C-alpha positions as CSV (number, residue, x, y, z in Angstrom):
1,M,11.8,-4.1,-7.9
2,L,9.1,-6.2,-6.1
3,K,6.2,-7.7,-8.1
4,L,2.9,-7.3,-6.4
5,S,0.0,-9.8,-6.4
6,D,-3.7,-9.3,-5.6
7,G,-4.2,-9.1,-1.8
8,Q,-0.9,-7.4,-1.1
9,C,-0.5,-4.0,0.7
10,G,0.7,-2.1,-2.3
11,L,-2.6,-2.8,-4.1
12,C,-4.7,-2.0,-1.0
13,A,-6.8,1.1,-0.6
14,H,-5.3,1.6,2.9
15,F,-1.6,1.5,1.8
16,G,-0.3,5.0,2.2
17,E,-3.7,6.3,2.7
18,H,-2.5,9.2,4.9
19,A,0.8,9.9,3.1
20,A,-0.2,12.7,0.7
21,G,3.4,13.5,-0.3
22,D,3.9,9.9,-1.6
23,A,0.7,9.9,-3.6
24,P,2.3,9.9,-7.0
25,M,4.6,7.0,-6.1
26,I,1.7,5.0,-4.7
27,V,-0.4,5.6,-8.0
28,Q,2.6,4.2,-10.0
29,V,3.0,1.2,-7.7
30,R,-0.8,0.4,-8.2
31,I,-0.6,1.0,-12.0
32,N,2.7,-0.9,-12.6
33,G,2.1,-3.6,-10.1
34,E,5.6,-3.3,-8.8
35,A,7.4,-1.3,-6.1
36,P,10.9,-0.4,-4.9
37,E,12.4,-3.0,-2.5
38,D,13.0,-0.3,0.2
39,M,9.5,1.2,0.1
40,L,7.6,1.5,3.4
41,E,4.2,3.3,3.8
42,P,1.8,3.8,6.6
43,C,-1.1,1.5,6.9
44,G,-4.4,3.4,7.1
45,H,-6.6,0.4,7.8
46,P,-9.0,1.5,10.7
47,T,-7.9,-1.4,12.9
48,N,-4.2,-0.7,12.4
49,E,-4.2,3.1,12.2
50,S,-3.6,3.7,15.9
51,L,-0.6,1.5,15.8
52,H,1.1,3.8,13.1
53,L,2.3,0.7,11.3
54,K,4.7,1.1,8.3
55,V,4.2,-1.8,5.8
56,S,6.0,-3.0,2.7
57,P,4.1,-3.3,-0.6
58,I,4.3,-7.1,-0.5
59,G,2.9,-7.2,3.1
60,G,-0.8,-8.4,3.6
61,C,-3.5,-8.8,6.1
62,D,-7.2,-9.9,6.4
63,G,-8.2,-6.2,6.0
64,F,-7.3,-5.9,2.3
65,A,-9.5,-3.6,0.3
66,P,-8.7,-3.3,-3.4
67,A,-7.6,0.2,-4.4
68,K,-10.0,1.9,-6.7
69,S,-9.0,2.1,-10.4
70,A,-8.5,5.6,-11.9
């Protein structure tokens, strides 16, 4: 498992933003602050969206926006 820190993709609002089928897993990643090592999700950041990027939970960029707490 990968441990996540503030500013990393797994804790960003744009991580998996358009991957509805993975929503339960993404919620667990955000709650637990850890993710499977092989996890990849689409980046929904408006600047990157047209590129159809797949990012790991420990990635990061200047467009980080903290995911809302439930």
